[in-house]
N, CA, C and O atoms as a GROMACS GRO file, in nm:
protein
  332
    1UNK      N    1   0.085  -0.118   0.000
    1UNK     CA    2   0.000   0.000   0.000
    1UNK      C    3   0.089   0.123   0.000
    1UNK      O    4   0.186   0.129   0.075
    2UNK      N    5   0.057   0.220  -0.081
    2UNK     CA    6   0.134   0.343  -0.090
    2UNK      C    7   0.112   0.432   0.030
    2UNK      O    8   0.025   0.406   0.113
    3UNK      N    9   0.191   0.539   0.039
    3UNK     CA   10   0.182   0.631   0.151
    3UNK      C   11   0.047   0.701   0.158
    3UNK      O   12   0.006   0.746   0.265
    4UNK      N   13  -0.022   0.710   0.044
    4UNK     CA   14  -0.150   0.779   0.041
    4UNK      C   15  -0.266   0.685   0.071
    4UNK      O   16  -0.382   0.725   0.062
    5UNK      N   17  -0.236   0.559   0.107
    5UNK     CA   18  -0.339   0.462   0.141
    5UNK      C   19  -0.396   0.388   0.022
    5UNK      O   20  -0.485   0.304   0.039
    6UNK      N   21  -0.349   0.417  -0.099
    6UNK     CA   22  -0.397   0.352  -0.220
    6UNK      C   23  -0.307   0.234  -0.250
    6UNK      O   24  -0.185   0.243  -0.236
    7UNK      N   25  -0.367   0.122  -0.292
    7UNK     CA   26  -0.287   0.004  -0.327
    7UNK      C   27  -0.192   0.036  -0.441
    7UNK      O   28  -0.231   0.102  -0.538
    8UNK      N   29  -0.068  -0.010  -0.430
    8UNK     CA   30   0.033   0.014  -0.532
    8UNK      C   31   0.074  -0.118  -0.595
    8UNK      O   32   0.072  -0.222  -0.528
    9UNK      N   33   0.110  -0.115  -0.723
    9UNK     CA   34   0.159  -0.235  -0.790
    9UNK      C   35   0.298  -0.267  -0.736
    9UNK      O   36   0.359  -0.185  -0.668
   10UNK      N   37   0.347  -0.386  -0.766
   10UNK     CA   38   0.480  -0.427  -0.718
   10UNK      C   39   0.588  -0.333  -0.769
   10UNK      O   40   0.679  -0.298  -0.693
   11UNK      N   41   0.580  -0.292  -0.898
   11UNK     CA   42   0.679  -0.198  -0.953
   11UNK      C   43   0.671  -0.063  -0.884
   11UNK      O   44   0.774  -0.004  -0.853
   12UNK      N   45   0.550  -0.014  -0.860
   12UNK     CA   46   0.534   0.114  -0.792
   12UNK      C   47   0.584   0.107  -0.650
   12UNK      O   48   0.646   0.201  -0.600
   13UNK      N   49   0.558  -0.006  -0.584
   13UNK     CA   50   0.603  -0.025  -0.446
   13UNK      C   51   0.756  -0.026  -0.440
   13UNK      O   52   0.815   0.038  -0.354
   14UNK      N   53   0.821  -0.098  -0.532
   14UNK     CA   54   0.966  -0.106  -0.534
   14UNK      C   55   1.028   0.029  -0.563
   14UNK      O   56   1.132   0.063  -0.506
   15UNK      N   57   0.966   0.107  -0.651
   15UNK     CA   58   1.026   0.234  -0.689
   15UNK      C   59   1.013   0.339  -0.580
   15UNK      O   60   1.074   0.446  -0.590
   16UNK      N   61   0.936   0.313  -0.477
   16UNK     CA   62   0.921   0.409  -0.368
   16UNK      C   63   1.017   0.384  -0.254
   16UNK      O   64   1.017   0.459  -0.157
   17UNK      N   65   1.098   0.280  -0.262
   17UNK     CA   66   1.187   0.243  -0.153
   17UNK      C   67   1.322   0.311  -0.166
   17UNK      O   68   1.378   0.323  -0.275
   18UNK      N   69   1.372   0.356  -0.052
   18UNK     CA   70   1.502   0.423  -0.046
   18UNK      C   71   1.594   0.349   0.050
   18UNK      O   72   1.548   0.278   0.139
   19UNK      N   73   1.725   0.367   0.031
   19UNK     CA   74   1.823   0.327   0.130
   19UNK      C   75   1.915   0.446   0.153
   19UNK      O   76   1.932   0.532   0.066
   20UNK      N   77   1.975   0.450   0.270
   20UNK     CA   78   2.075   0.551   0.303
   20UNK      C   79   2.204   0.477   0.332
   20UNK      O   80   2.205   0.384   0.413
   21UNK      N   81   2.313   0.518   0.268
   21UNK     CA   82   2.443   0.456   0.289
   21UNK      C   83   2.538   0.562   0.343
   21UNK      O   84   2.560   0.665   0.280
   22UNK      N   85   2.595   0.536   0.461
   22UNK     CA   86   2.694   0.626   0.519
   22UNK      C   87   2.828   0.554   0.520
   22UNK      O   88   2.842   0.449   0.582
   23UNK      N   89   2.927   0.610   0.451
   23UNK     CA   90   3.060   0.550   0.442
   23UNK      C   91   3.131   0.562   0.577
   23UNK      O   92   3.135   0.670   0.637
   24UNK      N   93   3.186   0.451   0.624
   24UNK     CA   94   3.262   0.449   0.748
   24UNK      C   95   3.412   0.447   0.722
   24UNK      O   96   3.492   0.447   0.815
   25UNK      N   97   3.449   0.445   0.593
   25UNK     CA   98   3.589   0.450   0.552
   25UNK      C   99   3.594   0.514   0.414
   25UNK      O  100   3.492   0.522   0.346
   26UNK      N  101   3.711   0.557   0.372
   26UNK     CA  102   3.729   0.611   0.237
   26UNK      C  103   3.717   0.500   0.134
   26UNK      O  104   3.757   0.386   0.159
   27UNK      N  105   3.661   0.532   0.017
   27UNK     CA  106   3.658   0.439  -0.095
   27UNK      C  107   3.542   0.342  -0.097
   27UNK      O  108   3.550   0.241  -0.167
   28UNK      N  109   3.434   0.368  -0.024
   28UNK     CA  110   3.317   0.281  -0.029
   28UNK      C  111   3.250   0.298  -0.166
   28UNK      O  112   3.229   0.411  -0.210
   29UNK      N  113   3.217   0.187  -0.231
   29UNK     CA  114   3.157   0.191  -0.364
   29UNK      C  115   3.014   0.139  -0.355
   29UNK      O  116   2.988   0.034  -0.298
   30UNK      N  117   2.920   0.215  -0.414
   30UNK     CA  118   2.780   0.176  -0.421
   30UNK      C  119   2.746   0.159  -0.568
   30UNK      O  120   2.770   0.248  -0.648
   31UNK      N  121   2.689   0.042  -0.603
   31UNK     CA  122   2.656   0.012  -0.742
   31UNK      C  123   2.508  -0.018  -0.757
   31UNK      O  124   2.452  -0.096  -0.680
   32UNK      N  125   2.444   0.045  -0.854
   32UNK     CA  126   2.306   0.015  -0.889
   32UNK      C  127   2.305  -0.096  -0.991
   32UNK      O  128   2.377  -0.089  -1.091
   33UNK      N  129   2.223  -0.199  -0.968
   33UNK     CA  130   2.215  -0.314  -1.058
   33UNK      C  131   2.078  -0.317  -1.125
   33UNK      O  132   1.977  -0.290  -1.061
   34UNK      N  133   2.076  -0.351  -1.253
   34UNK     CA  134   1.954  -0.345  -1.333
   34UNK      C  135   1.860  -0.462  -1.306
   34UNK      O  136   1.899  -0.564  -1.250
   35UNK      N  137   1.736  -0.442  -1.347
   35UNK     CA  138   1.634  -0.548  -1.347
   35UNK      C  139   1.642  -0.623  -1.479
   35UNK      O  140   1.711  -0.581  -1.571
   36UNK      N  141   1.571  -0.733  -1.485
   36UNK     CA  142   1.557  -0.802  -1.614
   36UNK      C  143   1.638  -0.929  -1.623
   36UNK      O  144   1.695  -0.977  -1.525
   37UNK      N  145   1.640  -0.983  -1.744
   37UNK     CA  146   1.705  -1.111  -1.772
   37UNK      C  147   1.854  -1.109  -1.738
   37UNK      O  148   1.905  -1.203  -1.677
   38UNK      N  149   1.923  -1.002  -1.777
   38UNK     CA  150   2.066  -0.989  -1.751
   38UNK      C  151   2.088  -0.877  -1.649
   38UNK      O  152   2.065  -0.760  -1.679
   39UNK      N  153   2.132  -0.913  -1.528
   39UNK     CA  154   2.159  -0.813  -1.426
   39UNK      C  155   2.295  -0.750  -1.455
   39UNK      O  156   2.395  -0.820  -1.469
   40UNK      N  157   2.296  -0.617  -1.464
   40UNK     CA  158   2.420  -0.544  -1.493
   40UNK      C  159   2.431  -0.424  -1.403
   40UNK      O  160   2.332  -0.372  -1.352
   41UNK      N  161   2.553  -0.380  -1.383
   41UNK     CA  162   2.577  -0.257  -1.309
   41UNK      C  163   2.547  -0.141  -1.403
   41UNK      O  164   2.602  -0.134  -1.513
   42UNK      N  165   2.460  -0.048  -1.360
   42UNK     CA  166   2.429   0.065  -1.447
   42UNK      C  167   2.478   0.198  -1.392
   42UNK      O  168   2.478   0.298  -1.463
   43UNK      N  169   2.519   0.201  -1.265
   43UNK     CA  170   2.565   0.326  -1.206
   43UNK      C  171   2.647   0.293  -1.082
   43UNK      O  172   2.617   0.197  -1.011
   44UNK      N  173   2.751   0.372  -1.056
   44UNK     CA  174   2.827   0.353  -0.932
   44UNK      C  175   2.869   0.488  -0.876
   44UNK      O  176   2.887   0.585  -0.950
   45UNK      N  177   2.885   0.491  -0.747
   45UNK     CA  178   2.931   0.609  -0.675
   45UNK      C  179   3.039   0.566  -0.578
   45UNK      O  180   3.037   0.454  -0.528
   46UNK      N  181   3.133   0.654  -0.553
   46UNK     CA  182   3.240   0.628  -0.456
   46UNK      C  183   3.230   0.732  -0.346
   46UNK      O  184   3.225   0.852  -0.372
   47UNK      N  185   3.225   0.684  -0.221
   47UNK     CA  186   3.212   0.772  -0.105
   47UNK      C  187   3.336   0.765  -0.018
   47UNK      O  188   3.400   0.661  -0.008
   48UNK      N  189   3.370   0.876   0.045
   48UNK     CA  190   3.475   0.880   0.146
   48UNK      C  191   3.410   0.882   0.284
   48UNK      O  192   3.291   0.910   0.296
   49UNK      N  193   3.488   0.852   0.386
   49UNK     CA  194   3.437   0.842   0.524
   49UNK      C  195   3.351   0.963   0.560
   49UNK      O  196   3.391   1.078   0.539
   50UNK      N  197   3.234   0.935   0.613
   50UNK     CA  198   3.143   1.040   0.656
   50UNK      C  199   3.045   1.085   0.549
   50UNK      O  200   2.945   1.149   0.581
   51UNK      N  201   3.071   1.054   0.423
   51UNK     CA  202   2.978   1.093   0.317
   51UNK      C  203   2.855   1.002   0.319
   51UNK      O  204   2.864   0.886   0.357
   52UNK      N  205   2.742   1.057   0.277
   52UNK     CA  206   2.615   0.986   0.279
   52UNK      C  207   2.553   0.990   0.140
   52UNK      O  208   2.555   1.093   0.073
   53UNK      N  209   2.497   0.876   0.098
   53UNK     CA  210   2.425   0.867  -0.029
   53UNK      C  211   2.284   0.816   0.001
   53UNK      O  212   2.268   0.717   0.072
   54UNK      N  213   2.184   0.884  -0.054
   54UNK     CA  214   2.045   0.837  -0.047
   54UNK      C  215   2.013   0.782  -0.185
   54UNK      O  216   2.022   0.855  -0.284
   55UNK      N  217   1.976   0.653  -0.192
   55UNK     CA  218   1.949   0.588  -0.320
   55UNK      C  219   1.807   0.534  -0.322
   55UNK      O  220   1.753   0.496  -0.218
   56UNK      N  221   1.747   0.532  -0.441
   56UNK     CA  222   1.611   0.485  -0.456
   56UNK      C  223   1.605   0.368  -0.552
   56UNK      O  224   1.671   0.368  -0.657
   57UNK      N  225   1.526   0.266  -0.516
   57UNK     CA  226   1.497   0.158  -0.608
   57UNK      C  227   1.397   0.212  -0.710
   57UNK      O  228   1.302   0.280  -0.674
   58UNK      N  229   1.420   0.181  -0.838
   58UNK     CA  230   1.336   0.232  -0.947
   58UNK      C  231   1.299   0.119  -1.041
   58UNK      O  232   1.332   0.004  -1.015
   59UNK      N  233   1.232   0.152  -1.150
   59UNK     CA  234   1.201   0.052  -1.252
   59UNK      C  235   1.328  -0.005  -1.311
   59UNK      O  236   1.328  -0.120  -1.356
   60UNK      N  237   1.437   0.073  -1.313
   60UNK     CA  238   1.566   0.028  -1.367
   60UNK      C  239   1.651  -0.040  -1.260
   60UNK      O  240   1.721  -0.137  -1.290
   61UNK      N  241   1.646   0.008  -1.137
   61UNK     CA  242   1.733  -0.043  -1.030
   61UNK      C  243   1.662  -0.149  -0.947
   61UNK      O  244   1.566  -0.119  -0.875
   62UNK      N  245   1.711  -0.273  -0.956
   62UNK     CA  246   1.653  -0.384  -0.882
   62UNK      C  247   1.730  -0.413  -0.754
   62UNK      O  248   1.674  -0.463  -0.657
   63UNK      N  249   1.859  -0.381  -0.754
   63UNK     CA  250   1.945  -0.411  -0.640
   63UNK      C  251   2.052  -0.304  -0.629
   63UNK      O  252   2.089  -0.239  -0.726
   64UNK      N  253   2.102  -0.289  -0.507
   64UNK     CA  254   2.210  -0.196  -0.482
   64UNK      C  255   2.317  -0.272  -0.404
   64UNK      O  256   2.289  -0.331  -0.300
   65UNK      N  257   2.439  -0.269  -0.456
   65UNK     CA  258   2.551  -0.340  -0.395
   65UNK      C  259   2.643  -0.238  -0.329
   65UNK      O  260   2.674  -0.134  -0.387
   66UNK      N  261   2.686  -0.270  -0.206
   66UNK     CA  262   2.775  -0.181  -0.132
   66UNK      C  263   2.905  -0.256  -0.106
   66UNK      O  264   2.904  -0.366  -0.050
   67UNK      N  265   3.017  -0.198  -0.147
   67UNK     CA  266   3.149  -0.258  -0.125
   67UNK      C  267   3.229  -0.165  -0.034
   67UNK      O  268   3.250  -0.048  -0.067
   68UNK      N  269   3.272  -0.218   0.079
   68UNK     CA  270   3.347  -0.139   0.176
   68UNK      C  271   3.270  -0.128   0.306
   68UNK      O  272   3.159  -0.180   0.319
   69UNK      N  273   3.330  -0.061   0.401
   69UNK     CA  274   3.270  -0.048   0.535
   69UNK      C  275   3.173   0.068   0.536
   69UNK      O  276   3.211   0.184   0.521
   70UNK      N  277   3.044   0.035   0.556
   70UNK     CA  278   2.940   0.137   0.552
   70UNK      C  279   2.824   0.098   0.642
   70UNK      O  280   2.802  -0.020   0.671
   71UNK      N  281   2.750   0.200   0.684
   71UNK     CA  282   2.625   0.179   0.757
   71UNK      C  283   2.513   0.198   0.657
   71UNK      O  284   2.509   0.297   0.585
   72UNK      N  285   2.420   0.100   0.652
   72UNK     CA  286   2.312   0.103   0.554
   72UNK      C  287   2.180   0.102   0.628
   72UNK      O  288   2.153   0.012   0.708
   73UNK      N  289   2.097   0.202   0.600
   73UNK     CA  290   1.965   0.213   0.663
   73UNK      C  291   1.858   0.189   0.557
   73UNK      O  292   1.862   0.250   0.450
   74UNK      N  293   1.763   0.101   0.588
   74UNK     CA  294   1.652   0.073   0.497
   74UNK      C  295   1.522   0.078   0.577
   74UNK      O  296   1.523   0.097   0.698
   75UNK      N  297   1.411   0.060   0.507
   75UNK     CA  298   1.282   0.058   0.576
   75UNK      C  299   1.263  -0.068   0.660
   75UNK      O  300   1.169  -0.075   0.738
   76UNK      N  301   1.351  -0.167   0.644
   76UNK     CA  302   1.340  -0.289   0.724
   76UNK      C  303   1.448  -0.299   0.831
   76UNK      O  304   1.452  -0.397   0.905
   77UNK      N  305   1.535  -0.199   0.841
   77UNK     CA  306   1.635  -0.200   0.946
   77UNK      C  307   1.768  -0.142   0.906
   77UNK      O  308   1.782  -0.075   0.803
   78UNK      N  309   1.867  -0.170   0.991
   78UNK     CA  310   2.002  -0.114   0.976
   78UNK      C  311   2.101  -0.230   0.970
   78UNK      O  312   2.087  -0.328   1.043
   79UNK      N  313   2.201  -0.217   0.883
   79UNK     CA  314   2.306  -0.320   0.872
   79UNK      C  315   2.438  -0.249   0.844
   79UNK      O  316   2.440  -0.138   0.790
   80UNK      N  317   2.547  -0.314   0.881
   80UNK     CA  318   2.680  -0.259   0.853
   80UNK      C  319   2.751  -0.355   0.759
   80UNK      O  320   2.755  -0.475   0.783
   81UNK      N  321   2.806  -0.301   0.650
   81UNK     CA  322   2.881  -0.383   0.555
   81UNK      C  323   3.030  -0.373   0.582
   81UNK      O  324   3.076  -0.276   0.643
   82UNK      N  325   3.103  -0.472   0.536
   82UNK     CA  326   3.249  -0.470   0.547
   82UNK      C  327   3.304  -0.484   0.686
   82UNK      O  328   3.422  -0.458   0.709
   83UNK      N  329   3.221  -0.527   0.779
   83UNK     CA  330   3.267  -0.540   0.918
   83UNK      C  331   3.337  -0.672   0.942
   83UNK      O  332   3.382  -0.698   1.054
   0.00000   0.00000   0.00000
């Protein structure tokens, strides 16, 4: 269900989700991975310690990969990568 109380399709629901990534070290890489038959990296960002990236799942972005030590906040909780 969307924020306005109206039922949302699976694609609409996925595209409304965000994650927050806070780099805990220099050189953390965040990669957006595509949907579909062939999963590919379509975008990447490099963060230094203390930098924050807010990323959204979209019709194009099915997954987000984080390489390096980072704190990741999602609507389902918090996790630390690279620990």
